[in-house]
C-alpha positions in Angstrom: -21.5 -65.8 -25.0 -22.0 -62.1 -24.2 -24.7 -60.8 -26.5 -23.9 -57.1 -25.7 -21.6 -54.7 -27.6 -18.1 -54.2 -26.1 -15.8 -51.3 -26.5 -12.1 -51.6 -25.4 -9.1 -49.3 -25.6 -5.8 -51.1 -26.3 -2.2 -50.1 -26.9 -0.6 -51.8 -29.9 3.1 -52.0 -30.7 3.9 -51.3 -34.4 7.1 -50.8 -36.4 6.4 -47.1 -36.2 5.9 -47.1 -32.4 2.9 -47.5 -30.2 -0.6 -46.9 -31.3 -3.7 -46.5 -29.2 -6.7 -48.1 -30.7 -10.4 -48.4 -29.7 -11.7 -51.9 -30.3 -15.4 -52.2 -30.8 -16.9 -55.8 -30.7 -20.4 -56.6 -31.7 -22.0 -60.1 -31.7 -23.6 -61.7 -34.8 -26.8 -63.4 -33.7 -28.8 -65.9 -35.8 -32.5 -66.2 -36.2 -32.8 -68.4 -33.1 -30.9 -65.9 -30.9 -27.6 -67.8 -30.8 -24.3 -66.0 -31.2 -22.6 -67.4 -34.3 -19.8 -64.8 -34.7 -18.3 -61.4 -33.8 -17.8 -58.3 -35.9 -14.7 -56.5 -34.7 -13.7 -53.0 -35.8 -10.7 -50.9 -34.7 -10.2 -47.2 -34.8 -6.8 -45.3 -34.3 -7.4 -42.9 -31.4 -3.7 -42.2 -30.7 -4.0 -38.5 -31.4 -7.2 -38.1 -29.5 -5.8 -39.8 -26.4 -2.6 -37.8 -26.6 -4.6 -34.6 -26.7 -6.7 -35.7 -23.8 -3.5 -36.5 -21.8 -2.1 -33.1 -22.7 -5.3 -31.3 -21.6 -5.3 -33.3 -18.3 -1.7 -32.4 -17.7 -2.4 -28.8 -18.4 -5.3 -28.9 -15.9 -3.1 -30.2 -13.1 0.1 -28.3 -13.9 1.2 -24.7 -13.2 2.0 -23.2 -16.6 4.9 -21.1 -15.2 6.9 -23.5 -13.1 5.8 -26.8 -14.4 5.0 -27.9 -10.9 1.6 -29.2 -9.9 -1.0 -26.5 -9.4 -3.8 -26.4 -6.7 -5.9 -28.9 -8.7 -2.9 -31.1 -9.1 -2.2 -31.0 -5.4 -5.8 -32.1 -4.6 -5.6 -34.8 -7.2 -2.3 -36.2 -5.7 -3.6 -36.2 -2.2 -7.0 -37.7 -3.1 -5.7 -40.3 -5.5 -2.4 -41.3 -3.9 -2.8 -40.7 -0.1 -6.5 -40.8 0.9 -6.9 -44.4 -0.3 -4.0 -45.4 1.9 -5.2 -43.4 5.0 -1.6 -42.3 5.0 0.3 -40.2 7.5 1.5 -36.9 5.9 3.7 -33.9 6.6 2.8 -30.8 4.7 4.7 -27.5 4.5 2.9 -24.3 3.3 5.0 -21.4 2.4 4.9 -18.0 0.6 7.7 -15.5 -0.2 7.8 -12.5 2.0 7.5 -9.1 0.3 7.3 -10.7 -3.1 5.0 -7.9 -4.4 7.7 -5.3 -3.6 10.2 -7.3 -5.7 7.7 -7.5 -8.6 7.1 -3.7 -8.3 10.8 -2.9 -8.1 12.2 -5.3 -10.8 9.3 -6.2 -13.0 7.1 -9.2 -13.3 9.5 -11.0 -15.7 12.2 -10.9 -13.0 9.6 -12.2 -10.5 8.6 -15.0 -12.8 12.3 -16.1 -13.1 12.6 -16.1 -9.3 9.5 -18.3 -9.0 10.8 -20.8 -11.6 14.2 -21.0 -10.0 12.8 -21.3 -6.5 10.5 -24.1 -7.6 13.4 -26.0 -9.2 15.5 -25.6 -6.0 12.6 -26.8 -3.9 12.4 -30.0 -6.0 16.1 -30.5 -5.5 16.0 -30.0 -1.7 12.7 -31.9 -1.2 13.5 -35.0 -3.3 10.9 -37.2 -1.7 8.2 -34.6 -1.5 5.4 -33.6 -3.9 6.1 -30.0 -4.7 3.3 -27.7 -5.9 2.7 -24.0 -6.6 -0.9 -23.3 -5.7 -1.0 -19.6 -6.7 1.1 -16.4 -6.8 4.1 -16.9 -4.5 2.5 -19.8 -2.5 4.1 -23.3 -2.5 3.0 -26.5 -0.8 5.1 -29.6 -0.3 3.6 -32.9 0.8 5.6 -35.9 2.2 4.0 -39.3 2.7 4.8 -40.2 6.3 4.8 -38.2 9.5 8.2 -36.5 10.0 9.5 -36.0 13.5 9.9 -32.4 14.6 13.7 -32.4 14.3 13.6 -33.6 10.7 10.8 -31.2 9.7 12.7 -28.3 11.4 15.9 -29.3 9.4 14.0 -29.3 6.2 12.3 -25.9 6.9 15.7 -24.4 7.8 17.2 -25.7 4.5 14.5 -23.8 2.6 15.0 -20.6 4.6 18.7 -20.8 4.1 18.1 -21.1 0.4 16.6 -17.6 0.5 19.0 -16.1 3.1 21.1 -14.1 0.6 23.7 -16.8 -0.1 22.2 -17.0 -3.6 22.3 -13.6 -5.0 19.6 -14.4 -7.6 16.9 -14.4 -4.8 17.7 -10.7 -3.8 17.6 -11.5 -0.1 14.0 -12.8 -0.2 12.7 -14.7 2.8 9.8 -17.0 3.3 7.2 -17.8 6.0 6.4 -21.5 6.5 3.6 -23.3 8.2 4.1 -27.0 9.0 1.3 -29.5 9.5 1.3 -33.2 10.3 -1.7 -35.5 10.2 -3.5 -38.5 8.6 -5.6 -38.4 5.5 -8.2 -40.6 7.2 -8.8 -37.9 9.9 -8.4 -34.7 7.8 -9.4 -33.6 4.3 -7.1 -31.6 2.1 -9.2 -28.5 2.8 -8.6 -29.0 6.5 -4.9 -29.4 6.0 -4.9 -26.2 3.9 -6.7 -24.3 6.6 -4.3 -25.4 9.3 -1.3 -24.7 7.1 -2.6 -21.2 6.5 -3.0 -20.6 10.2 0.6 -21.7 10.9 2.0 -19.7 8.0 0.3 -16.4 9.0 1.4 -16.9 12.5 5.0 -17.0 11.1 4.3 -13.8 9.3 2.8 -12.1 12.4 6.0 -13.1 14.3 8.2 -11.2 11.9 8.4 -13.4 8.8 11.5 -15.5 7.6 10.6 -18.3 10.0 8.5 -21.5 10.4 5.7 -22.3 12.7 4.2 -25.7 13.5 0.4 -25.9 13.6 -1.2 -26.5 17.0 -4.8 -26.4 18.3 -4.2 -23.0 19.9 -4.1 -21.5 16.5 -7.5 -22.9 15.7 -8.9 -21.4 19.0 -7.4 -18.1 18.0 -9.0 -18.3 14.6 -12.4 -19.2 16.1 -12.1 -16.3 18.5 -11.2 -13.9 15.7 -14.2 -15.0 13.7 -16.4 -14.6 16.7 -15.0 -11.1 17.3 -15.4 -10.1 13.6 -19.1 -11.3 13.7 -19.9 -9.4 16.9 -18.0 -6.3 15.6 -20.4 -6.2 12.6 -23.3 -5.6 15.1 -21.4 -3.3 17.4 -22.3 -0.1 15.7 -25.9 -0.9 15.5 -25.9 -1.8 19.2 -24.1 1.4 20.1 -21.2 -0.5 21.7 -18.4 1.5 20.1 -17.2 4.8 21.5 -14.1 7.0 21.6 -12.0 7.9 24.5 -9.6 10.8 24.3 -6.1 11.1 25.8 -5.0 14.7 26.4 -1.7 16.1 25.2 -0.2 18.9 27.2 2.8 21.2 27.1 5.4 20.4 29.8 3.7 23.1 32.0 0.4 21.3 31.6 -1.4 23.5 29.1 -3.8 21.5 27.0 -3.0 21.4 23.3 -4.6 18.3 21.9 -6.6 15.1 22.3 -5.9 11.7 20.7 -9.0 9.7 19.8 -8.8 6.0 20.9 -11.5 3.4 20.1 -13.2 1.5 22.9 -15.6 -1.4 22.6 -18.1 -1.7 25.4 -18.6 -5.5 25.3 -17.8 -7.5 28.5 -17.2 -10.7 26.4 -14.0 -9.1 24.9 -12.8 -6.8 27.7 -9.6 -8.8 28.1 -8.8 -8.7 24.3 -6.3 -5.9 23.6 -7.8 -3.2 21.4 -4.8 -3.5 19.1 -5.9 -7.1 18.3 -9.4 -6.0 17.6 -8.2 -3.3 15.2 -6.0 -5.9 13.4 -9.2 -8.0 12.9 -11.0 -5.0 11.5 -8.1 -4.3 9.1 -8.2 -7.8 7.8 -11.9 -7.5 7.0 -14.0 -4.9 5.4 -15.0 -3.6 8.9 -12.2 -1.0 8.8 -14.1 1.0 6.2 -17.3 1.4 8.2 -15.8 1.6 11.7 -12.9 3.8 10.4 -15.4 6.3 9.1 -17.3 6.2 12.4 -14.1 7.0 14.3 -13.1 9.9 12.0 -16.6 11.3 12.0 -17.1 11.0 15.8 -13.7 12.6 16.4 -14.2 15.5 14.0 -17.7 16.2 15.4 -16.2 16.3 18.9 -13.5 18.7 17.6 -16.2 20.9 16.2 -18.1 20.9 19.4 -15.3 21.6 21.9 -13.7 24.4 19.8 -16.8 26.4 19.4 -16.1 29.8 21.1 -12.7 28.5 22.3 -9.9 31.0 21.9 -7.1 28.5 22.1 -8.0 25.7 19.8 -7.5 22.0 20.8 -6.4 19.6 18.1 -8.3 16.3 18.0 -6.4 13.6 16.2 -7.2 10.1 14.9 -5.0 7.2 13.9 -5.1 6.1 10.3 -4.3 2.5 9.3 -2.5 1.3 6.1 -5.8 -0.1 4.8 -7.5 3.2 5.1 -4.8 5.4 3.5 -4.4 2.9 0.6 -8.0 3.5 -0.5 -8.1 5.5 -3.7 -10.8 7.8 -2.2 -9.1 8.3 1.2 -8.6 12.1 0.8 -12.1 12.5 -0.7 -13.5 10.7 2.3 -11.7 12.9 4.8 -12.9 16.1 3.0 -16.4 14.8 2.9 -16.5 14.2 6.6 -15.1 17.7 7.2 -18.0 19.1 5.1 -20.6 17.0 6.9 -19.4 17.8 10.4 -18.5 21.5 9.7 -15.2 21.2 11.6 -12.4 23.6 10.9 -9.6 21.5 9.3 -6.9 23.2 11.5 -8.5 21.7 14.6 -8.1 18.1 13.5 -5.2 15.8 12.8 -4.3 12.4 11.6 -1.6 10.1 13.0 0.2 7.7 10.7 3.1 5.2 11.3 6.2 4.5 9.2 4.8 1.1 8.3 1.6 2.7 7.0 3.7 5.0 4.7 5.9 2.3 3.4 2.9 0.4 1.8 3.1 2.9 -1.1 5.2 5.8 0.0 5.1 7.9 -3.1 1.3 7.9 -3.4 0.8 8.2 0.3 3.0 11.3 0.6 0.9 13.0 -2.1 -2.3 12.2 -0.1 -0.8 13.5 3.1 0.4 16.7 1.4 -3.1 17.3 0.1 -4.6 17.0 3.6 -1.9 19.2 5.2 -2.5 21.9 2.5 -6.1 22.3 3.8 -4.9 22.7 7.4 -5.0 19.2 8.9 -2.2 18.5 11.3 -0.1 15.4 10.4 1.7 13.4 13.0 4.3 10.6 12.5 3.3 8.1 15.3 5.5 5.6 17.1 8.7 7.2 15.8 11.7 5.0 16.6 9.9 1.6 16.4 10.0 1.2 12.6 12.7 1.9 10.1 13.3 5.2 11.9 14.8 6.9 8.8 15.4 10.6 9.4 14.9 11.0 5.6 11.1 10.6 6.2 11.2 13.7 8.3 12.3 15.6 5.2 10.1 13.8 2.6 6.8 13.8 4.5 4.8 17.0 5.0 4.6 16.6 8.8 3.4 18.8 11.6 5.0 16.8 14.4 6.6 13.5 15.4 5.5 11.3 18.3 8.4 9.5 20.1 7.3 6.0 21.0 6.7 5.2 24.7 9.3 2.4 24.7 12.0 5.1 24.2 10.5 7.2 27.0 10.4 4.2 29.4 14.0 3.3 28.6 15.4 6.7 29.5 15.4 6.1 33.3 17.9 3.3 33.1 19.7 3.8 29.8 22.0 6.6 28.7 21.6 5.3 25.1 17.9 5.8 25.2 18.3 9.4 26.6 20.8 10.1 23.8 18.4 8.8 21.2 15.4 10.8 22.5 17.5 14.0 22.6 18.7 13.3 19.0 15.1 12.9 17.8 14.0 16.1 19.5 16.9 18.1 18.2 16.5 16.8 14.7 12.8 17.5 14.6 13.3 21.0 15.9 16.0 21.6 13.2 13.3 20.8 10.7 10.7 23.1 12.4 8.7 20.1 13.7 7.1 19.8 17.1 7.7 16.7 19.3 5.2 14.7 21.3 6.6 12.4 23.9 4.2 9.4 24.5 4.0 7.2 27.5 5.1 9.8 30.1 4.4 8.3 33.5 6.8 9.7 36.0 8.0 13.1 37.2 11.5 12.0 36.4 10.5 11.4 32.7 8.9 14.8 32.7 12.0 16.5 34.1 14.2 14.9 31.5 11.9 15.8 28.6 11.7 19.4 29.9 15.5 19.6 29.9 15.5 18.2 26.3 12.9 20.8 25.2 10.2 18.3 24.2 7.1 20.3 23.1 4.2 18.2 24.2 3.6 15.4 26.7 1.1 12.5 26.5 0.8 9.8 29.2 -0.6 8.7 32.5 1.4 11.2 34.5 -1.1 13.9 33.3 -4.1 11.8 32.2 -5.2 8.4 31.0 -7.7 8.2 28.0 -11.1 9.5 29.2 -14.7 9.3 27.8 -15.8 12.5 26.1 -18.2 13.6 28.9 -15.4 13.5 31.4 -13.1 15.4 29.0 -15.9 18.1 28.7 -16.5 18.2 32.4 -12.9 18.3 33.7 -10.1 18.6 31.1 -11.6 21.3 29.0 -12.6 23.3 32.0 
């Protein structure tokens, strides 16, 4: 006989339904130490167990959609798949531009979209485990490794769901990352990391598409992390400097200089500077390095314009991350005070995509800067939404026609027409026009004929270090 106490939980069927009881058994032992009987007590724990089950369900369930949440996803993979060392196919997705939908139509409308999208995912992905792991992020897990054709078909079904055929989704789209693997070889955290890499690659390629994970994405991530770490030390090591590309009139009279960041590090000399800036924008580095760029350019503007009769405008490019900061205007004004530069000798260049992040608030910030004399340029005009209404709404000084339009003029009548239209429209609104990427005498001749105001490109000068600018260009 077992002389220890025993506690058991049992389910009993009664005429009123099932009851959950806790059974506690304790032996009766005589003076000689022999078990001569058992005392058994029962306690109804139905309500307690039901509450425990409810709390557990709440812990693993998304309260809005009723789908599994992040904890529920982890629990499913670890309890159902890891023990089997199962092959899996996982799709990671989030809804493109969902924040804009929330801002435009309200969070209640956004919540309804999430609920309906979750329901439709369950219908389409009948054999999959569907979860919402946060915001507009969904993850679907299938046991078994799908072939590429089947996974592609499933991803396209999901994208078609959002393609506008269903009016309720307001023409939303999704970016999807697809990962296959085995739970013996990878943890759920590794799957999530790989899925995020594939998903963000889909976003970088234009959204509304799917990307399969591959090892090259991991190499890219490792390189980006290495670049970010080395960038953090670049200022202290004095590796960052500005080059300046001159802007001229068509008769080669100097009017401005555009400041361009250069990183003097041989390890990354083959990495495009635009990729480095993207890494800065995705981290906090853009704050520190952005201030370094503005302060260096403004100091240079102060230096070169001292005792100069015809002032030269030194301009810097501003990213969406910078202009979205609540203290952006205050930061610019503080740097002007610190450097002592005249505001009418500096400029900022912004793109349409920067403005669209929060167009109303950004226009107010730009207006405040223009009111103190700073020149405002709309950069890369023609590559974004290219709405001429921006030229009316935004307090601009000039527009910069993107180099792809200039390069297209030689072989395309359509490009020549578009460039002429941009120039004529800008002039009608009393705006100056800068043509970027001018590399040939033929380009210059066409732009002279179209009455472009300023020229920037390798025909006249490539970007140069400031000591060469001072020694040659400014002379």
